[in-house]
Rosetta silent file (secondary structure, phi, psi, omega in degrees, C-alpha in Angstrom):
SEQUENCE: XXXXXXXXXXXXXXXXXXXXXXXXXXXXXXXXXXXXXXXXXXXXXXXXXXXXXXXXXXXXXXXXXXXXXXXXXXXXXXXXXXXXXXXXXXXXXXXXXXXXXXXXXXXXXXXXXXXXXXXXXXXXXXXXXXXXXXXXXXXXXXXXXXXXXXXXXXXXXXXXXXXXXXXXXXXXXXXXXX
SCORE:     score description
SCORE:     0.000 S_00000001
   1 L     0.000  -40.968 -178.339  -41.723  -16.365  -19.607 S_00000001
   2 H   -67.475  -30.401 -177.991  -41.405  -18.061  -16.203 S_00000001
   3 H   -63.261  -26.272 -173.908  -38.278  -19.903  -17.313 S_00000001
   4 H  -107.681   22.786  177.331  -36.350  -16.657  -17.636 S_00000001
   5 H   -59.654  -31.841 -178.693  -37.276  -14.975  -14.333 S_00000001
   6 H   -73.991  -17.574 -174.806  -33.684  -15.262  -13.219 S_00000001
   7 H   -64.924  -44.234 -178.211  -32.433  -13.354  -16.275 S_00000001
   8 H   -65.914  -47.121  176.266  -33.392   -9.837  -15.083 S_00000001
   9 H   -61.049  -37.672  178.468  -31.826  -10.145  -11.613 S_00000001
  10 H   -64.805  -45.782  177.437  -28.721  -11.644  -13.215 S_00000001
  11 H   -62.019  -39.372  176.739  -28.488   -8.828  -15.757 S_00000001
  12 H   -61.945  -43.306  178.808  -28.995   -6.301  -12.945 S_00000001
  13 H   -64.394  -42.717  178.040  -26.187   -7.859  -10.916 S_00000001
  14 H   -61.708  -41.719  178.570  -23.865   -7.876  -13.929 S_00000001
  15 H   -62.225  -45.908  179.655  -24.693   -4.216  -14.553 S_00000001
  16 H   -61.742  -43.958  179.144  -23.977   -3.245  -10.918 S_00000001
  17 H   -63.539  -42.954 -179.743  -20.649   -5.107  -10.959 S_00000001
  18 H   -63.118  -41.306  178.236  -19.680   -3.493  -14.279 S_00000001
  19 H   -65.170  -43.719  179.810  -20.483   -0.009  -12.961 S_00000001
  20 H   -62.647  -44.891  179.348  -18.517   -0.652   -9.741 S_00000001
  21 H   -61.358  -45.690  179.852  -15.493   -1.977  -11.646 S_00000001
  22 H   -64.689  -42.660 -178.493  -15.565    1.000  -14.009 S_00000001
  23 H   -67.909  -35.232 -176.593  -16.042    3.581  -11.261 S_00000001
  24 H   -94.190   -2.058  179.398  -13.285    2.142   -9.077 S_00000001
  25 H   -51.898  -49.879 -179.286  -10.826    1.445  -11.914 S_00000001
  26 H   -69.365  -17.330  179.874   -8.849    4.687  -11.332 S_00000001
  27 H   -83.424  -44.234 -173.309   -8.774    4.013   -7.580 S_00000001
  28 H  -104.372  -36.246 -174.812   -7.547    0.413   -7.598 S_00000001
  29 L   -93.682  -38.203 -179.869   -6.163   -0.417  -11.045 S_00000001
  30 L  -127.545   59.746 -179.189   -4.683    2.938  -12.127 S_00000001
  31 L   -70.668  161.668  176.634   -4.106    4.884   -8.907 S_00000001
  32 L   -67.044  123.197  174.086   -2.097    8.094   -8.843 S_00000001
  33 L  -120.756  168.901 -176.161    1.579    7.211   -8.426 S_00000001
  34 L  -124.410  153.540  171.720    4.625    9.424   -8.275 S_00000001
  35 L   -75.302  140.830  176.303    8.063    9.381   -9.809 S_00000001
  36 L   -60.364  144.758  177.192   10.734    8.690   -7.211 S_00000001
  37 L  -145.328  158.964  178.772   12.529   11.824   -6.008 S_00000001
  38 L   -51.541  135.411 -175.725   15.116   12.453   -3.303 S_00000001
  39 L  -142.936  169.619  177.201   13.508   11.843    0.085 S_00000001
  40 L   -78.568  -28.554 -179.383   14.346   11.513    3.741 S_00000001
  41 E  -160.046  165.224  172.313   13.270    7.867    3.821 S_00000001
  42 E  -118.425  129.015  177.781   11.609    5.044    1.937 S_00000001
  43 E  -112.077  120.197  177.072    8.743    3.243    3.661 S_00000001
  44 E  -103.462  112.971 -179.300    7.874   -0.251    2.438 S_00000001
  45 L   -73.425  148.930 -179.702    4.424   -1.236    3.674 S_00000001
  46 L   -68.939  157.300  179.112    3.860   -4.814    4.804 S_00000001
  47 L   154.268 -158.805  179.898    2.022   -7.263    2.622 S_00000001
  48 L   -61.207  146.037  176.605    2.609   -9.853   -0.036 S_00000001
  49 L   -81.483   83.237 -171.107    6.185  -10.254   -1.146 S_00000001
  50 L  -114.447   21.020 -179.166    5.380   -8.887   -4.582 S_00000001
  51 L   105.008   -7.856 -177.593    8.544   -6.992   -5.396 S_00000001
  52 H   -66.443  -38.026 -179.957    7.983   -4.086   -3.002 S_00000001
  53 H   -64.539  -45.411 -179.599   10.926   -5.023   -0.771 S_00000001
  54 H   -64.670  -38.230  177.889   13.300   -5.264   -3.732 S_00000001
  55 H   -63.575  -42.472  177.614   12.029   -1.949   -5.124 S_00000001
  56 H   -59.510  -43.800  179.207   12.671   -0.241   -1.782 S_00000001
  57 H   -67.281  -40.527  178.488   16.224   -1.550   -1.710 S_00000001
  58 H   -61.968  -43.472  179.937   16.827   -0.578   -5.373 S_00000001
  59 H   -64.569  -38.201  177.535   15.639    2.984   -4.753 S_00000001
  60 H   -67.180  -42.483  177.443   17.916    3.294   -1.714 S_00000001
  61 H   -61.316  -33.753  179.994   20.882    1.900   -3.676 S_00000001
  62 L   -78.012   -3.135  174.524   20.118    4.460   -6.398 S_00000001
  63 L    90.456   14.064 -179.739   20.442    7.208   -3.770 S_00000001
  64 L   -71.471  -25.899  178.626   16.829    8.327   -3.421 S_00000001
  65 L  -157.237  151.197 -178.864   16.989    8.094    0.388 S_00000001
  66 L   -83.869   -2.386 -177.338   19.580    7.267    3.053 S_00000001
  67 E  -150.951  151.307  175.780   17.256    4.867    4.892 S_00000001
  68 E  -127.215  129.767  174.485   14.524    2.299    4.266 S_00000001
  69 E  -102.640  128.476  177.804   11.833    1.419    6.781 S_00000001
  70 E  -113.003  120.568  172.873   10.272   -2.018    6.406 S_00000001
  71 E   -77.228  127.629 -177.524    6.959   -2.737    8.048 S_00000001
  72 L  -129.650   73.595  179.625    7.107   -6.313    9.283 S_00000001
  73 L   -78.247   -2.689 -176.467    3.757   -7.244   10.824 S_00000001
  74 L  -112.162  101.274  176.871    4.355  -10.908   10.032 S_00000001
  75 L   -62.512  133.593  174.999    6.727  -12.642   12.404 S_00000001
  76 L    98.344    8.913  176.206    8.659  -15.279   10.592 S_00000001
  77 L   -76.209  113.323 -178.311    8.959  -13.841    7.088 S_00000001
  78 H   -60.678  -40.671 -179.241   12.265  -15.254    5.864 S_00000001
  79 H   -63.058  -50.938 -178.518   12.601  -12.530    3.215 S_00000001
  80 H   -66.580  -37.437  177.339   12.024   -9.628    5.582 S_00000001
  81 H   -60.395  -42.599  178.125   14.208  -11.259    8.249 S_00000001
  82 H   -63.254  -43.585  179.789   17.049  -11.517    5.716 S_00000001
  83 H   -63.621  -44.124 -175.936   16.561   -7.871    4.685 S_00000001
  84 H   -67.329  -20.585 -178.624   16.440   -6.645    8.274 S_00000001
  85 L  -113.804   11.758  179.978   19.713   -8.351    9.110 S_00000001
  86 L   -84.847  161.485  177.746   21.585   -7.706    5.871 S_00000001
  87 L   -96.171  121.456 -178.334   24.509   -5.334    5.493 S_00000001
  88 L  -128.477  162.252  177.467   23.723   -2.289    3.363 S_00000001
  89 L   -85.045    3.918  177.196   25.412    1.015    2.608 S_00000001
  90 L  -132.236  165.544 -177.730   22.233    2.743    3.826 S_00000001
  91 E   -76.752  135.251  174.055   20.205    2.421    6.999 S_00000001
  92 E  -123.065  124.933  178.158   17.564   -0.310    7.210 S_00000001
  93 E  -124.122  129.076  177.701   15.016   -0.228   10.007 S_00000001
  94 E  -112.274  140.032 -178.750   12.356   -2.873   10.483 S_00000001
  95 E  -140.575  154.429  177.692    9.341   -2.312   12.704 S_00000001
  96 L  -106.149  105.944 -175.029    6.245   -4.171   13.819 S_00000001
  97 L   -68.969  151.186  176.113    3.305   -1.759   13.468 S_00000001
  98 L  -131.846  115.271   -2.230    0.625   -1.521   16.120 S_00000001
  99 L   -71.146  171.111 -178.630   -2.025   -2.296   15.085 S_00000001
 100 L   -78.405   58.606 -177.459   -0.888   -4.604   12.279 S_00000001
 101 L  -140.724  176.213  175.471   -2.628   -2.451    9.674 S_00000001
 102 H   -61.151  -34.250  176.357   -1.928    0.477    7.394 S_00000001
 103 H   -59.690  -44.756  176.501   -3.125    2.671   10.262 S_00000001
 104 H   -63.063  -37.932  177.252   -0.360    1.232   12.481 S_00000001
 105 H   -66.255  -38.256  176.724    2.152    1.817    9.700 S_00000001
 106 H   -63.339  -40.044  177.965    0.952    5.424    9.445 S_00000001
 107 H   -63.117  -42.880  178.293    1.456    5.916   13.157 S_00000001
 108 H   -65.985  -42.107  176.468    5.006    4.581   12.927 S_00000001
 109 H   -56.024  -48.842 -178.942    5.721    6.779    9.918 S_00000001
 110 H   -60.616  -41.397  179.975    4.519    9.843   11.855 S_00000001
 111 H   -63.129  -49.589  178.453    6.639    8.883   14.876 S_00000001
 112 H   -61.299  -44.804 -175.890    9.807    8.400   12.802 S_00000001
 113 H   -64.658  -43.065  178.240    9.145   11.537   10.754 S_00000001
 114 H   -65.156  -44.049 -177.840    8.592   13.781   13.790 S_00000001
 115 H   -64.669  -30.575 -175.291   11.640   12.419   15.604 S_00000001
 116 H  -110.836    3.693  178.952   13.874   12.932   12.568 S_00000001
 117 L    56.239   46.803  177.915   12.223   16.029   11.053 S_00000001
 118 L   -77.559  150.113  177.096   11.482   14.357    7.737 S_00000001
 119 L  -118.106  -27.205 -178.892    9.666   16.278    5.034 S_00000001
 120 E  -138.750  135.335  178.096    9.372   13.739    2.194 S_00000001
 121 E  -134.634  134.901  172.145    8.981    9.952    2.236 S_00000001
 122 E   -87.234  129.143 -179.837    8.686    7.509   -0.654 S_00000001
 123 E  -114.311  133.574  179.613    6.027    4.885    0.121 S_00000001
 124 E  -120.381  124.301  172.252    5.932    1.520   -1.621 S_00000001
 125 E  -150.024 -178.852 -175.814    2.900   -0.732   -1.663 S_00000001
 126 L   -94.140  161.408 -167.552    1.058   -2.669   -4.343 S_00000001
 127 H   -44.605  -56.585 -175.260   -1.319   -1.229   -6.918 S_00000001
 128 H   -66.992  -15.985 -176.359   -4.779   -1.797   -5.376 S_00000001
 129 H   -93.477  -13.801 -171.242   -3.615   -0.503   -1.980 S_00000001
 130 H   -58.397  -50.679 -175.949   -2.038    2.781   -3.109 S_00000001
 131 H   -63.539  -44.741  179.955   -5.097    5.039   -2.940 S_00000001
 132 H   -67.901  -40.144  178.092   -6.266    3.736    0.441 S_00000001
 133 H   -62.188  -41.576  177.875   -2.732    3.828    1.859 S_00000001
 134 H   -59.886  -45.886 -179.630   -2.381    7.446    0.712 S_00000001
 135 H   -58.528  -45.783 -177.236   -5.706    8.315    2.389 S_00000001
 136 H   -72.466  -47.521 -177.024   -4.663    6.710    5.690 S_00000001
 137 H   -64.638  -33.901  176.956   -1.044    7.898    5.783 S_00000001
 138 H   -67.682  -22.648  174.002   -2.101   11.472    5.021 S_00000001
 139 H   -72.182  -26.933 -174.087   -4.298   11.311    8.136 S_00000001
 140 H   -93.279  -30.513 -174.014   -1.214   10.407   10.170 S_00000001
 141 L  -145.789  137.757 -176.353    1.462   12.713    8.749 S_00000001
 142 L   -98.871   11.780  175.439    1.315   15.981    6.851 S_00000001
 143 L   -77.321  179.037 -178.938    4.645   15.651    5.064 S_00000001
 144 E   -81.689  129.265  178.095    5.001   14.874    1.372 S_00000001
 145 E  -113.514  125.957  175.165    4.301   11.272    0.387 S_00000001
 146 E  -109.965  117.677 -178.408    5.469    9.891   -2.947 S_00000001
 147 E   -97.015  126.527 -179.466    3.813    6.579   -3.797 S_00000001
 148 E  -120.724  138.576 -173.233    5.738    4.162   -5.998 S_00000001
 149 E  -111.625  126.004  175.051    4.242    0.928   -7.303 S_00000001
 150 L   -73.234   -6.060  177.442    6.212   -2.287   -7.882 S_00000001
 151 L    51.173   60.165  178.550    3.438   -3.183  -10.396 S_00000001
 152 L   -72.169  156.565  175.039    3.000   -6.840   -9.501 S_00000001
 153 L   -82.090  124.748  179.773    1.053   -9.160  -11.777 S_00000001
 154 L  -119.551  140.281  178.435   -2.314   -9.915  -10.174 S_00000001
 155 L   -73.866  165.286  176.698   -4.830  -12.518  -11.290 S_00000001
 156 H   -59.121  -42.129  178.623   -8.436  -11.625  -12.061 S_00000001
 157 H   -62.218  -40.636  178.984   -9.489  -13.342   -8.827 S_00000001
 158 H   -66.216  -39.131  176.472   -6.981  -11.293   -6.854 S_00000001
 159 H   -60.705  -44.747  178.853   -8.253   -8.076   -8.470 S_00000001
 160 H   -60.731  -45.049  177.365  -11.811   -9.024   -7.507 S_00000001
 161 H   -58.789  -46.417 -176.740  -10.752   -9.779   -3.949 S_00000001
 162 H   -69.050  -31.808  174.034   -8.886   -6.469   -3.682 S_00000001
 163 H   -57.577  -46.363 -178.381  -11.813   -4.465   -5.027 S_00000001
 164 H   -71.461  -48.906 -176.422  -13.914   -5.786   -2.147 S_00000001
 165 H   -62.018  -48.305 -178.174  -11.156   -5.750    0.507 S_00000001
 166 H   -67.067  -35.819  177.911   -9.874   -2.247   -0.281 S_00000001
 167 H   -64.007  -44.100  176.933  -13.421   -0.872   -0.465 S_00000001
 168 H   -63.071  -39.127  178.025  -14.209   -2.277    2.980 S_00000001
 169 H   -63.240  -37.261  176.441  -10.900   -0.849    4.209 S_00000001
 170 H   -62.692  -44.817  179.937  -11.854    2.595    2.898 S_00000001
 171 H   -60.558  -46.213  178.694  -15.148    2.487    4.806 S_00000001
 172 H   -60.921  -45.932 -177.660  -13.322    1.494    7.990 S_00000001
 173 H   -64.802  -30.344  179.928  -10.645    4.177    7.492 S_00000001
 174 H   -60.781  -34.466 -176.293  -13.308    6.848    6.969 S_00000001
 175 L   -93.357    0.144 -179.602  -14.480    6.359   10.553 S_00000001
 176 L  -112.719  148.686  168.071  -10.993    6.209   12.106 S_00000001
 177 L   -90.639 -168.042  177.062   -8.444    8.863   12.830 S_00000001
 178 L   -76.603    0.000    0.000   -4.789    8.028   12.743 S_00000001
C-alpha cells in the first residue's frame, strides 16, 4: 500500500490536466475564426513567422483590403524587414507597438482606425492566440474584427506551452484596459 502513495496524486494531476485541456480546447485549439471579407485593412500581429505574413499579403493581393499593417516588435527580423521595404500594389505599413504586446498592437489598431475611419479589419495571428487577441483588440477598438488563422503546424510541446502562456495572458488582460 505504501509503495503506491504517489499513484493518487499522479492520477489527480492527470485528471486536472485532462479537464483543463478539454475545457480550453475551443479557446486555444478551435477558436472562432471568420471567413475573409472586404475590409479597410489587414492587421498581421507580431509573433513567430508561421505563415501569417504570407497570408496577410495573399489576402491583400486577392483584394480583401487596400492596405496591410504589420506589427514588428522585433527589430532585426529579416522577413518583416523585406516585407516592409518591398514594392506592392497595395499599401504596406509596419509599426513597432508600444508596449511590445497584443495590447500595444490594439492601441495602434485603434489609432490607425480612428484616423482613417475604418469600420472592418481582418486580423491575422496564430491559432492559440486568436481568442485572447480578440478579447484584447475588442477592448481597444469597437469596429468589426475578422480573425483569420494561417493554421500553422504546432508540436505537442508548443501546444502545452501556449495553453499556459495564453491562459496567463488572459488573466493579465482581464485586469488591463486598452
